[in-house]
N, C-alpha and C positions, 0 to 999 in steps of 0.2 A: 306308599308304593314306592319300591326299590327300584332303582334301575340296574337292571343286569346284563353283561353281558355274556355270551355263549359262543365258543368259541369252537366248531365244531358242530352242525346239528345235523348229524347222523342219525344210527341207529338210536341212539340213546339219546343224542341234544335237542332231537328235534320235537317226538312228546314229551322232553323233560320241558322246554319252551313252553309246550300250550298249556302245560299243567302249572306253571307261575304265572303267564297269562289270565287264567283262571283264576288264578288266586289275587289277583289285581297288580302286579310287577309290568314292568315297561322291558320288554327284550330286544334288545340287539343279539342277532343272529346272523354267523357265518357260513358261507360256503364255499367251496373251491367248483362249483359247477353254473354254467351259469342260468343254465336250465332249471336250477332249482329255484331262483329267485323267483321265481312267479309262485311255485309253492309257500314257500315262506308267506311269501307278502297275503297269500288267502285266509291264512290262520293269525296274522295281528301282527305278526314278527316283522321287527326294523332291518331289513336286511341288506347284507352288505357278501359283497365278493371279494373274501380275504383269501391271499395263499402265504403260506407261511414256507419258508423254504430256508435252505440250511447256509444262504449265502446272502440272501435279504429277504423282506418283508411289504407286500402291499402297501400302497402309497394309501390306499381306504384304511386302513386300520387305525388312524386316531381319529378317526371320525366312526368308527366301529366301536372302541373305547369310552368315546366322549360323554361325560357325564355320567359313565358310570360308578357304581360304587363298589362291585360284586364282579368280579369275571370267573367264568367257571371254564378251565382249558380240557376239552374232551377231544383230543385226535391221536389216532392211535399209531404207532412210530412207523408203522409197516417196513421194516428190516427186512425182510424177505428176500430182498434181490441184493441187499450190502454184503460184498464179501467179509465172512466173521473174522479176518486176518489182517484187514481193513484197517487205520489207525483214524479212522474217518469217524466224528461221532454225530453222523446225519443229526439224528434227533435232539441230543444235546442242543446242536449246533443252531438250531431253530428255537429253541426255548431260550437261549442264550441273547439271540440277536432281537425274541421278542420283548427281555425282560428292560431292555432301555425307554420301549414307548411304554410299557405299564408304568414304570417311574415317571416318567410324564405328562400320566394323565390323571383321573380324579380315582383311581380307583384305589381302594382301601384293602379289599379284601381278596385272596385269589383260592379256588377251589380247583385242587391239579387232579383229577380223573388218571390214577394208576394201577397198578396192577400187582396179585400177590403173586406175579413172580418174580417177584423183587426178591424173593426168599426160596432157599436152597431145597431142592427134592429129596428133605431129610425125615426119617420117621422119627417125627415132633409133635407137638402142640405148639403151635404160632401162635403167637399174641404180638400187640404193638412194640411188645419191648424186646421181643425177638430180633437180634440184628441182623439187616439184608445179607445177603450170600449170594447176587443173580446167578446165573448158569447159563443163562441164554442172553444172546446181544439184544433183545431187546428188552427185557429185565436191566440188564446192565445202563441200558440208556436211561429208562425210566428211570430207576435209584438216581441217575448222575442229576435228572434233571431235577427231582423231587428237591436235593439239596443244592442245587441251584435256586430255587427257589424259595425254600425255608429260611437260606443263610440271608437274604434278601431282606433287608430293616425299612426299606421304605411303603412297605406292606405285608401283611400277614398270611401265612400262607396254611392253607388246612391238605393235605394229602388222604386222600380216599382210594385204598387199595381193594378193589373188586378183584370178584374169585371169578371162576366161568360163566359167563354172561348167557343167559336162556331169556327167549320169549315165545310169545305164540307163533311166532316165525323164526325161529332159532332155536335149535336144540340138537347137544352132540350127539342124540343117539339115530338122528338121520343120516350122519356120515358113520356110524357103526352098524348101520343096522347091516347083516348077512355078513360082516366081517369075519375072520378065524384067527386064532391065536393073538389075540389082544392080549396085552400087558396088565399086571396090577387088576388082578379079579379081586382082589382082596381090599382095595386102597379105599380111603374114604372118598366122596365125594365132594367137592369144596366150590357149591352153585350160589349164582345170585340172580333173580329173575328181575326182569326189564321196571316191574313194578315196585321189586321193593327198591332196585336205584335210585329211581326217581322218589320212592320214599325218605331216602336217608338225605338225602342231599335237599329235597325242602325243610327236614330236620335241622340239618347243620343252619341253613340259612336261618330258619327262624329262630332259632335257640343262638343265633350268631355265635359258631364253636369253630373258634378260629384259634390259628398256632395248635394244630392240631392232626393226630398222626390215626386215622379208620383202617381197619380190615372189612372190610362188608360183604361177609359169605353167610349165606345162613346157617342157622343153628340144625344142620338137617342134614347126616352123614351117613346115610347107606353105603354098603361097599358097590364098587363099579359096576359089578356083576348081577348083583341084586336089584341095582338100580336101573341100570340101561336095558336088564333083560325085561322087567318089569314096563317098562315107557315101551320098547319095544312089540310087546304083547300089546297094548292100548291102544298103540296106533298101527296095529294089525301088519307091522313089518317083521323082515325074517329077522329071529334075533342074531344077536352076536357072540360069538365064539370067544370063551377067557381059557389061558392057559396058565394053569396055577403054577407051572414050574417057571416063569419070567417073572421078574421081579418084581414085589409088592412094597410100594412105597406106602406109609401109615401116615403124611402127613394130615392134621388136621387142622384148620384156618378156624381159631377163635373169634365170635360175634360178640362175644360181652360185653365189650369199652361198647359198643355202639349199643346194645340192649341197656346199659345200666347208665351211662353217658348223654346219652339221647334218649332213652326210656325209649326206644324204639322198639314194636312188635312187631315183625316178620310174618310174612304172611304164609305160610306153610300150605296150605290148603292149591298153590299152584306150582307146586314144584313135582 
């Protein structure tokens, strides 16, 4: 049994915690909502109310990390309200404030959930060897946070860069249905299902693959127009309409390293 702390028991962190508990691990889970504490307790998660701010960290952070060997950081940057011209690095500051507490804890390994948004939108085949060149504020701060964690020698960090997240209750087609003049009809999709997110994390933990970087995207890349049109038909939604004259980014994120190093097979029937 391994003691694991999951910072952020949200859309991914909560089902991940349940999966890891079922496999015999002891899980500390955090939430920022008091209303969710009971839900975490009901499934066997040792629950903690932890708020990670740009200027402070909740006093509960020490108890949350106590006796854990692994810390999984799964908190979104949430930077939409941040002025893009501001010098404030809100998310980076949060991670910077967290690091001294990790250093003083029993945590030996950190898994940081990042995003493929750290790569630029170029017509390219992207691997882990591709140097990040983020264009969005969120991507920029994620990349800076990655560097802060991996450069720290008090623990080993694996970076997991997810593509677009989908699941039974989460799919971009619901947002795109019925819309017109959509860009990038010929651009390949780069998505990953919640079940594969959990499967990849489980493989990293089981195989102790630390101090690594992985791009986590299913090896399934039909064009946006093909994929979302088909998904709209399957769900009886209004078909999205694409404009072929609008820019076509041909970026493909490779998952070869995950398939090779982790020997992981994506469950493509759920896409």
